[in-house]
N, C-alpha and C positions, 0 to 999 in steps of 0.2 A: 533950492530943494536939494536934498542929498542925492548924490549919484549912487545908484545901486551897484554893489559889487558883483562880479561874475564869480559864482561858486563852482568849483570843480566837483563832480560826483565822487563820493567817498570821503569828503572832507567832514571832520567832526566839528559841529557848530552848536551854539546855544541860541535858542529862539527866545527872545525877550518877551514876546507875546504870550506864549504858552508856559514859559519858565521851564522848558525841557531841553535836554541835550539830545541831539540826534545826528544822523549822517545824511548829507546831501545826496539825493537820488537824481534829481535833475533840476534845471532852472529854465524857465520859459519867460523871457522878458524880466519883469519885476517880481514874478512869483517863483518860489522855491518849494520843491517837494522834499520833505524830510522823513526819515524813518528811524524808529527805535529798534533795538535787537528783538523785541517781542513781535515785530511785524507791524506795529502801529505806524500808520502813515498820516501825514497832515501837510497842508499847504500853508505857506506864510509869505509875507512880503520880504524881499531880499534885504531891505533896509532894517528889518527887525532882527536880523541874524548877525551874529558875530562869531569869530573863531572860538572854539572851546578852549578854556584854560586847562592847565595841567590837572587840576582837581576834577574837572568835568570829563576829561579824557579817561581818568582812572574810573570814574563812575560808569562811563560807557563800556569800558573793558569789563567791569564787574557785572554789568547787565548782560553782556555777551556770554560770559562764563555761566551766569545763573540760568539763562535760557537754554544753553547746551545741557546743563544738568537736569533741568525740568524735562526737556525732550527725551533725554536718556532714561529718566525714571518712567516716563510714559511708555517707552518701548519695553522696558523690563516688566512693567505691570500689565502688559497686554493692551495698552492704549486706553486704560481706564482713567 
């Protein structure tokens, strides 16, 4: 059986199960909680996660920028 990796909070990773890039929030045993810049959180198995590659890190940075812009527009428009 594969030995589960210990993931540090804040690490950019790719979840093979959901096919999404996210950031590690916490790990409890073999379960990892990941989060996207939009606030979407999900749980997955530690063995299903691998470090994000350069392309996926760029994608994650673009999502952070996009979410900042969307939130900024909401404030300008009065929360609509």
